[in-house]
C-alpha positions as CSV (number, residue, x, y, z in Angstrom):
1,M,-7.9,181.7,163.2
2,A,-4.7,179.9,162.4
3,A,-3.1,180.5,159.0
4,G,-3.8,176.9,157.9
5,A,-7.5,177.3,158.8
6,I,-7.7,180.5,156.8
7,V,-6.2,178.8,153.7
8,V,-8.6,175.9,154.1
9,S,-11.5,178.4,154.4
10,M,-10.4,180.3,151.3
11,L,-10.0,177.2,149.3
12,G,-13.4,176.0,150.4
13,A,-14.9,179.3,149.3
14,G,-13.3,178.9,145.9
15,C,-14.7,175.4,145.5
16,A,-18.3,176.6,145.9
17,S,-20.7,175.2,143.3
18,L,-23.6,176.7,141.4
19,P,-27.1,175.8,142.6
20,P,-29.2,173.4,140.4
21,H,-30.4,175.1,137.3
22,P,-34.0,176.1,137.9
23,A,-36.6,174.2,135.9
24,Q,-38.8,176.9,134.3
25,P,-40.6,177.4,131.0
26,P,-38.7,179.5,128.5
27,T,-39.5,183.2,128.2
28,L,-39.6,184.6,124.7
29,A,-39.6,188.0,122.9
30,L,-43.0,189.5,122.3
31,A,-44.2,189.0,118.7
32,S,-43.5,191.9,116.4
33,A,-45.6,191.2,113.3
34,D,-47.8,188.8,111.3
35,T,-49.4,187.2,114.3
36,A,-52.7,187.2,116.1
37,D,-50.9,186.8,119.4
38,T,-52.1,189.2,122.1
39,A,-48.5,190.1,122.6
40,D,-48.2,191.6,119.1
41,T,-46.2,194.8,119.3
42,T,-47.2,196.3,115.9
43,D,-49.7,198.4,117.8
44,T,-47.0,200.2,119.8
45,A,-45.8,203.7,119.1
46,L,-42.7,202.3,117.5
47,G,-44.6,199.7,115.5
48,R,-47.0,202.4,114.1
49,V,-44.2,204.8,113.1
50,L,-42.1,202.1,111.4
51,A,-44.8,200.2,109.6
52,P,-45.4,202.6,106.7
53,R,-41.6,202.9,106.0
54,L,-41.0,199.1,106.2
55,A,-43.9,198.5,103.9
56,Q,-42.2,200.5,101.1
57,H,-39.1,198.1,101.4
58,P,-40.4,194.5,101.6
59,G,-37.9,192.1,102.9
60,E,-35.4,194.9,103.8
61,S,-34.4,196.4,107.2
62,V,-33.5,200.0,107.8
63,F,-30.3,201.0,109.6
64,Y,-29.3,204.2,111.3
65,P,-25.5,204.1,112.0
66,L,-24.5,205.6,115.4
67,T,-20.9,206.7,114.9
68,A,-20.7,209.3,117.7
69,G,-20.8,208.2,121.4
70,A,-23.3,210.8,122.4
71,D,-25.7,209.8,119.7
72,A,-25.4,206.1,120.7
73,F,-26.2,207.0,124.3
74,A,-29.1,209.2,123.3
75,M,-30.7,206.5,121.2
76,R,-30.6,204.0,124.0
77,L,-32.2,206.5,126.3
78,A,-34.8,207.2,123.7
79,L,-35.6,203.5,123.3
80,A,-36.1,203.1,127.0
81,R,-38.4,206.1,127.1
82,T,-40.4,205.0,124.0
83,A,-40.9,201.3,124.8
84,Q,-44.5,200.4,125.6
85,R,-44.4,196.6,125.9
86,S,-40.8,195.2,126.3
87,L,-37.2,196.0,126.7
88,D,-34.5,193.4,126.3
89,L,-30.9,194.3,127.2
90,Q,-27.9,192.0,126.8
91,Y,-24.4,193.3,127.8
92,Y,-20.9,192.2,128.7
93,I,-20.3,195.4,130.7
94,F,-22.9,197.7,132.3
95,D,-20.9,200.2,134.3
96,A,-22.4,201.9,137.4
97,D,-21.2,205.4,136.2
98,D,-23.1,208.4,135.0
99,T,-24.3,207.1,131.7
100,G,-24.9,203.5,133.0
101,L,-27.0,204.6,135.9
102,T,-28.9,207.2,133.9
103,L,-29.9,204.6,131.4
104,L,-30.8,202.2,134.2
105,A,-33.1,205.0,135.6
106,E,-34.9,205.2,132.3
107,V,-35.2,201.4,132.1
108,M,-36.8,201.4,135.6
109,A,-39.1,204.2,134.6
110,A,-40.2,202.0,131.7
111,A,-40.9,199.2,134.1
112,D,-43.0,201.5,136.2
113,R,-45.1,202.2,133.1
114,G,-45.7,198.4,132.7
115,V,-42.9,197.6,130.3
116,R,-41.5,194.1,130.7
117,V,-37.8,194.4,131.2
118,R,-35.3,191.5,130.7
119,L,-31.8,192.4,131.8
120,L,-29.1,189.8,130.9
121,L,-25.5,190.5,132.0
122,D,-22.3,188.6,131.8
123,D,-21.3,188.0,135.4
124,L,-17.6,188.9,135.1
125,H,-18.1,192.6,135.8
126,T,-21.0,192.4,138.4
127,D,-18.8,191.8,141.4
128,G,-20.3,193.4,144.5
129,Q,-23.5,194.4,142.7
130,D,-25.8,191.5,143.8
131,Q,-27.8,193.6,146.3
132,A,-28.3,196.5,143.9
133,L,-29.3,194.2,141.1
134,A,-31.6,192.3,143.5
135,A,-33.4,195.6,144.2
136,L,-34.0,196.0,140.5
137,D,-35.0,192.4,140.1
138,A,-37.6,192.9,142.9
139,H,-39.7,195.1,140.6
140,P,-42.6,193.1,139.3
141,N,-41.8,194.0,135.7
142,V,-38.1,193.4,135.8
143,E,-36.1,190.2,135.8
144,V,-32.3,190.1,136.0
145,R,-30.3,187.1,134.8
146,L,-26.6,186.4,134.9
147,F,-24.6,184.5,132.2
148,N,-22.1,181.9,133.3
149,P,-22.1,183.2,136.9
150,F,-19.5,182.7,139.6
151,A,-20.7,180.3,142.2
152,N,-19.0,182.2,145.0
153,R,-20.4,185.7,145.1
154,G,-17.8,187.1,147.5
155,M,-14.4,185.6,146.6
156,R,-14.4,185.3,142.8
157,M,-10.6,185.3,142.4
158,F,-10.4,181.8,143.9
159,E,-12.9,180.5,141.4
160,F,-10.4,181.4,138.6
161,A,-8.0,179.0,140.3
162,T,-10.5,176.2,141.0
163,D,-12.8,176.4,137.9
164,F,-10.8,178.4,135.4
165,R,-12.0,176.6,132.3
166,R,-15.6,177.5,133.0
167,V,-15.4,181.0,134.3
168,D,-12.9,181.9,131.5
169,R,-15.8,181.7,129.0
170,R,-17.7,185.0,128.8
171,M,-20.7,186.5,127.0
172,H,-19.4,189.5,125.0
173,N,-22.7,190.2,123.2
174,K,-24.2,193.7,123.1
175,S,-27.8,194.5,122.2
176,M,-30.8,196.5,123.3
177,T,-34.2,196.0,121.8
178,A,-37.5,197.9,122.4
179,D,-40.9,196.3,121.7
180,N,-39.2,193.8,119.3
181,Q,-39.5,196.7,116.8
182,L,-36.2,198.6,117.1
183,T,-32.8,197.4,118.3
184,V,-29.3,198.7,118.8
185,V,-26.5,196.3,118.0
186,G,-22.8,197.0,117.8
187,G,-19.5,197.1,119.8
188,R,-20.5,199.4,122.7
189,N,-20.9,198.3,126.2
190,I,-22.7,200.5,128.7
191,G,-20.5,203.1,130.3
192,D,-19.0,206.6,130.1
193,A,-16.0,205.6,128.1
194,Y,-18.2,204.1,125.3
195,F,-20.5,207.2,125.0
196,A,-17.8,210.0,124.8
197,A,-18.7,211.0,128.4
198,K,-15.2,210.8,129.9
199,S,-12.5,213.4,129.6
200,D,-9.6,211.1,129.7
201,V,-10.5,208.3,127.3
202,D,-13.0,207.7,124.5
203,F,-13.6,204.4,122.8
204,S,-14.1,204.9,119.1
205,D,-17.0,202.6,118.3
206,L,-19.9,201.9,116.0
207,D,-23.5,200.7,116.5
208,L,-26.5,200.2,114.3
209,L,-30.0,201.3,115.2
210,A,-32.1,198.9,113.2
211,A,-35.7,198.1,112.3
212,G,-37.4,195.5,110.1
213,P,-36.9,191.8,109.6
214,V,-33.5,191.8,111.3
215,V,-35.0,192.8,114.7
216,P,-36.7,189.4,115.4
217,Q,-33.4,187.7,114.5
218,V,-31.7,189.8,117.2
219,S,-34.5,188.9,119.7
220,A,-34.1,185.2,118.8
221,V,-30.4,185.4,119.8
222,F,-31.4,187.1,123.0
223,D,-34.0,184.4,123.8
224,D,-31.3,181.7,123.2
225,Y,-29.1,183.3,125.8
226,W,-31.9,184.2,128.2
227,N,-33.1,180.6,128.4
228,A,-29.7,178.9,128.1
229,E,-28.2,176.4,130.5
230,A,-25.4,178.8,131.4
231,T,-27.9,181.6,132.4
232,Y,-29.1,181.8,136.0
233,P,-31.8,184.1,137.4
234,L,-30.2,186.5,139.9
235,A,-32.7,185.3,142.5
236,T,-31.1,181.9,142.6
237,L,-27.6,183.4,143.3
238,A,-28.0,186.5,145.5
239,K,-28.2,186.2,149.2
240,P,-31.9,186.2,150.3
241,Q,-33.1,189.3,152.2
242,S,-36.3,190.0,154.1
243,D,-39.1,191.8,152.3
244,A,-38.5,194.9,154.5
245,E,-34.8,194.9,153.7
246,T,-35.6,194.6,150.0
247,V,-38.1,197.4,150.0
248,A,-35.8,199.7,151.9
249,F,-32.8,199.0,149.7
250,Q,-35.0,199.3,146.5
251,Q,-36.0,202.8,147.6
252,R,-32.4,203.8,148.1
253,V,-31.4,202.4,144.7
254,R,-34.2,204.2,142.9
255,Q,-33.3,207.5,144.6
256,Y,-29.7,207.0,143.8
257,L,-30.5,206.4,140.1
258,D,-32.7,209.5,139.9
259,D,-30.1,211.6,141.6
260,R,-27.4,210.5,139.1
261,K,-29.8,211.3,136.2
262,V,-30.4,214.8,137.6
263,K,-26.6,215.2,138.0
264,L,-25.9,214.2,134.4
265,R,-28.7,216.5,133.1
266,A,-26.8,219.5,134.7
267,T,-23.7,218.9,132.6
268,P,-23.1,220.1,129.0
269,Y,-23.0,216.5,127.9
270,G,-26.2,215.7,129.6
271,K,-28.1,218.6,128.0
272,T,-27.0,217.4,124.6
273,V,-28.3,213.8,124.9
274,L,-31.1,213.7,127.4
275,E,-33.7,215.4,125.2
276,S,-33.4,213.1,122.2
277,G,-36.5,211.3,120.9
278,V,-36.2,208.3,118.6
279,I,-39.8,208.6,117.3
280,R,-39.5,212.3,116.5
281,A,-36.1,211.7,114.8
282,I,-37.5,208.9,112.6
283,Q,-40.7,210.9,111.7
284,Q,-38.7,214.0,110.8
285,E,-36.2,211.9,108.9
286,A,-33.5,213.5,111.0
287,L,-31.4,210.3,111.1
288,P,-29.7,209.2,107.8
289,A,-31.4,205.9,106.9
290,Y,-29.9,203.1,104.9
291,W,-31.9,200.1,103.6
292,G,-30.7,196.6,102.9
293,R,-31.3,192.9,103.5
294,A,-29.6,191.7,106.6
295,T,-28.9,188.7,108.8
296,V,-27.6,188.2,112.3
297,I,-24.4,186.1,112.8
298,A,-24.1,184.9,116.4
299,D,-22.6,182.2,118.6
300,R,-25.1,179.9,120.3
301,A,-25.2,180.3,124.0
302,A,-24.2,176.6,124.4
303,K,-20.7,177.6,123.0
304,V,-19.5,178.1,126.6
305,T,-20.5,174.6,127.7
306,L,-18.6,172.9,124.8
307,P,-14.8,172.5,124.3
308,P,-13.3,175.5,122.5
309,E,-12.3,173.2,119.6
310,D,-15.9,172.3,118.9
311,N,-17.0,174.9,116.5
312,S,-20.5,173.6,115.9
313,T,-22.0,176.5,117.8
314,H,-19.5,179.1,116.6
315,A,-20.2,182.3,114.7
316,I,-16.7,182.7,113.2
317,P,-17.2,180.1,110.4
318,A,-20.3,182.0,109.1
319,L,-18.4,185.3,109.4
320,L,-15.3,184.0,107.6
321,K,-17.6,182.7,104.8
322,V,-18.9,186.3,104.3
323,L,-15.4,187.9,104.5
324,G,-13.8,185.2,102.3
325,G,-16.2,186.0,99.5
326,A,-14.4,189.3,98.9
327,Q,-13.5,189.8,95.2
328,H,-11.4,193.0,95.3
329,D,-11.5,194.8,98.7
330,L,-11.7,193.7,102.3
331,T,-11.6,196.2,105.2
332,L,-11.1,194.9,108.7
333,V,-11.5,197.2,111.8
334,S,-10.7,195.3,115.0
335,P,-9.3,196.8,118.2
336,Y,-8.0,193.4,119.4
337,F,-6.4,191.9,116.3
338,V,-4.4,188.7,116.9
339,P,-4.4,186.4,113.8
340,G,-3.0,183.0,114.5
341,K,-1.1,181.0,111.8
342,A,-4.4,180.0,110.1
343,G,-5.5,183.6,110.1
344,M,-2.2,184.8,108.7
345,D,-2.4,182.2,105.9
346,W,-6.0,183.3,105.2
347,L,-5.1,187.0,104.9
348,V,-2.0,186.3,102.8
349,G,-4.1,184.0,100.6
350,L,-6.6,186.8,100.0
351,Q,-3.9,189.2,98.9
352,Q,-2.4,186.6,96.6
353,R,-5.7,186.2,94.8
354,G,-6.1,189.9,94.2
355,V,-8.1,191.1,97.2
356,Q,-6.7,194.3,98.7
357,V,-6.9,193.9,102.5
358,H,-7.0,197.0,104.7
359,I,-6.6,196.5,108.5
360,L,-7.1,199.2,111.2
361,T,-6.3,198.2,114.8
362,N,-5.0,200.0,117.9
363,S,-1.4,201.3,118.2
364,F,0.4,200.5,121.4
365,G,-0.4,204.0,122.7
366,A,-4.1,203.6,122.0
367,T,-4.7,200.0,123.2
368,D,-6.3,199.3,126.6
369,V,-4.9,195.7,126.7
370,S,-1.1,195.7,126.2
371,A,-1.0,191.9,126.1
372,V,-3.1,192.0,122.9
373,H,-0.5,194.3,121.3
374,A,2.2,191.8,122.3
375,G,0.2,189.1,120.5
376,Y,-0.4,191.2,117.4
377,A,2.9,193.1,116.9
378,P,5.0,190.1,115.7
379,R,2.7,189.7,112.7
380,R,3.1,193.2,111.3
381,E,6.1,192.6,109.1
382,A,4.6,189.6,107.4
383,L,1.3,191.3,106.8
384,V,3.0,194.4,105.2
385,Q,5.3,192.2,103.1
386,A,2.2,190.4,101.8
387,G,0.8,193.7,100.6
388,V,-1.8,194.3,103.4
389,L,-2.4,198.0,104.1
390,L,-2.0,198.1,107.8
391,Y,-3.0,201.1,110.1
392,E,-2.8,201.7,113.8
393,L,-5.1,204.2,115.5
394,K,-3.2,207.0,117.3
395,P,-4.1,207.9,120.9
396,S,-4.2,211.5,119.7
397,A,-6.6,210.7,116.9
398,Y,-9.4,212.9,118.2
399,A,-7.2,215.9,118.5
400,E,-5.8,215.4,115.0
401,M,-9.3,214.9,113.5
402,A,-10.6,218.0,115.3
403,K,-8.0,220.1,113.6
404,E,-9.3,218.8,110.3
405,N,-13.0,219.4,111.4
406,K,-13.6,215.7,111.0
407,G,-14.2,214.7,114.6
408,R,-17.9,215.4,115.2
409,G,-18.9,214.2,118.6
410,M,-15.3,213.5,119.6
411,G,-13.4,215.1,122.5
412,G,-10.1,216.5,121.3
413,S,-8.6,216.1,124.8
414,S,-9.6,212.5,125.2
415,R,-7.2,209.6,124.6
416,A,-8.6,207.7,121.6
417,S,-8.9,203.9,121.7
418,L,-10.4,201.9,119.0
419,H,-13.3,199.6,120.1
420,A,-15.4,199.1,116.9
421,K,-15.5,195.7,115.3
422,T,-16.5,196.4,111.7
423,Y,-15.7,194.4,108.6
424,M,-16.5,195.5,105.0
425,V,-16.5,193.3,101.9
426,D,-16.2,195.0,98.4
427,R,-17.8,198.1,99.8
428,R,-21.1,196.3,99.7
429,L,-21.4,193.9,102.7
430,L,-20.9,195.2,106.2
431,F,-20.6,193.4,109.5
432,I,-21.0,195.4,112.7
433,G,-21.0,193.7,116.1
434,S,-19.0,192.5,119.1
435,L,-16.7,189.9,117.4
436,N,-13.0,190.8,117.4
437,L,-10.5,189.0,115.1
438,D,-8.7,187.2,117.9
439,P,-8.6,183.7,119.5
440,R,-10.8,184.7,122.5
441,S,-13.7,185.9,120.3
442,A,-13.4,182.9,118.0
443,R,-13.1,180.1,120.6
444,L,-13.9,181.3,124.2
445,N,-16.3,184.2,124.4
446,T,-19.7,184.4,122.8
447,E,-20.3,187.1,120.1
448,M,-22.9,188.5,117.8
449,G,-23.4,191.1,115.0
450,I,-25.4,192.0,111.9
451,V,-24.3,191.6,108.3
452,V,-25.9,194.2,106.0
453,D,-26.1,194.2,102.2
454,S,-26.0,198.0,101.5
455,A,-23.6,199.7,99.2
456,P,-24.7,203.2,100.2
457,L,-24.1,202.4,103.9
458,C,-20.6,200.9,103.1
459,D,-19.8,203.9,100.8
460,M,-20.6,206.4,103.6
461,L,-18.6,204.6,106.3
462,G,-15.8,203.8,103.9
463,K,-15.4,207.4,102.9
464,R,-15.3,208.5,106.5
465,L,-12.6,206.0,107.2
466,D,-10.6,206.9,104.1
467,D,-10.7,210.6,104.9
468,A,-9.6,210.2,108.5
469,L,-7.0,207.5,108.3
470,L,-3.7,209.4,107.8
471,D,-4.8,212.0,110.4
472,A,-6.1,209.5,113.0
473,A,-3.7,206.6,112.4
474,Y,-0.2,205.5,111.6
475,Q,0.3,203.5,108.4
476,V,2.7,200.7,109.2
477,V,5.2,200.2,106.3
478,L,8.6,198.7,105.5
479,L,11.4,201.2,104.7
480,P,15.1,200.5,104.1
481,D,17.4,201.3,107.0
482,P,19.6,204.3,105.9
483,Q,22.7,202.5,107.2
484,T,22.2,198.8,106.5
485,G,19.6,198.9,103.7
486,H,17.6,196.3,105.4
487,L,13.9,196.8,105.5
488,Q,12.5,197.8,108.8
489,L,9.1,198.8,110.2
490,A,8.2,202.5,110.1
491,W,5.1,204.5,110.9
492,I,3.8,207.2,108.6
493,T,1.1,209.7,109.7
494,R,-0.1,213.2,109.0
495,E,0.4,215.8,111.7
496,D,-0.7,219.4,111.2
497,G,-1.1,218.7,107.5
498,V,2.4,217.4,107.1
499,L,3.4,213.8,106.6
500,R,5.8,212.5,109.3
501,T,7.7,209.2,109.5
502,Y,8.6,207.4,112.7
503,T,11.3,204.7,112.6
504,S,10.7,203.5,116.1
505,E,7.3,202.5,117.5
506,P,5.4,205.6,118.7
507,D,4.5,206.0,122.3
508,M,6.6,203.0,123.4
509,S,9.4,203.5,126.0
510,G,12.3,201.3,126.7
511,W,10.4,199.8,129.7
512,N,7.4,199.2,127.4
513,R,9.6,197.2,125.0
514,I,10.9,195.1,127.8
515,G,7.4,194.4,129.0
516,Q,6.2,193.6,125.5
517,G,9.1,191.2,125.0
518,F,8.3,189.4,128.3
519,M,4.6,189.0,127.4
520,R,5.5,187.5,124.0
521,L,7.4,184.7,125.9
522,L,4.3,183.7,127.8
523,P,2.0,180.9,126.4
524,M,-1.1,183.1,126.5
525,E,-2.1,183.6,122.8
526,S,-5.2,181.5,123.1
527,E,-6.5,183.8,125.9
528,L,-6.1,187.0,123.9
């Protein structure tokens, strides 16, 4: 084929369009309480074990914080094993690695038991997986849908050139709900790096396992996305196959899932997590429980179909209202922290009216997106000058915390990278979810999280953070240059019990500085 014909063919592939959106009745979460509906899930094992506890706290939800990656994975496995009526999973990333495939094996085992499974994935990270997902979707109790999918299933990169404004809008939400009774919401995607199952990197994150009135709110968010205009059933996108081909591939996929589960069980990590049971843990009160009234804050799914400037469907105004109510203390933990001018004015304004702002984000050595660091770094000096207490997680955080016996569930040899999105107001209100404090979360992606009114929960998490900060992070400060007397940025941390001060940015080489300087020249802040 001539070169010109190849180019025309590639451009044609990039210009592929989505099929007509299927006309179908909405599918909703099963009812969880106070209903005569035959789909009521209060008679499930989860419903029965939770009901007596919830009755003692009318109007409140119960929360079990999942701070360690292994615990977060174990609870998701336990939810899949315990579900009797429904499983709803909504994720930005669902990796096909040891933990991802093991969880998928448990989800398919639930479907075999008759559990209705709805799997909703953002389409950005599903490249090359249509056939495998179609094999799952062929199960009579499983349906797979993709959010804001690529029209061309084989040559996605050209769609970024021809339809960038649409495919740049992604679903960043993360939730897993069993029987509309118990849910996990937080910052973790599905994959080894999020569950402390990798030896080279471990994303420090936080989830909440929750029961009570907040769970139907999470399910309502799921339903909004499941039935949204931007969501397509996989069957309308994947290449059709014959029944014989589907059955054969389905058998291979199921065998592959089971093999990966057996493989993980044989590892020390697998032996730790695969035997956990959520019902037994709740019954025996083995999980620390925190009670409080709660509400879900979430973008509407329609956000991705509207201009970024239209905030009528956005979550960020509701979140800023909560955070802006701080009277004396505001703690912001965000791995991707890029405050624009309005954000800087807001933070400085809080400091000026007497609110002490604490910020923890990634250092250059800990971040997994160097472009985000380029967008954040120029704001440091102004933040510190305003009185903000600014901290950056060290890549060696787990090793340092292990020395202090504070790193339960963390691998000392793993590179630490902050991934939690946690915001605390006056040590009383707590937000945990997927929403970073950056332009992408605010304007482009969709996000969700839970706001909990619980001083005991905030006190526990706040003390953990306070105790670990100087070992796990650098405090960014302004110190006078010994020669010129001018204030300059410095990084203070504790190493082997001794305070140490760095006057140049840790873990950043000369080439790194050149790269960071170049990225700051690019007009890309709105994409960060």
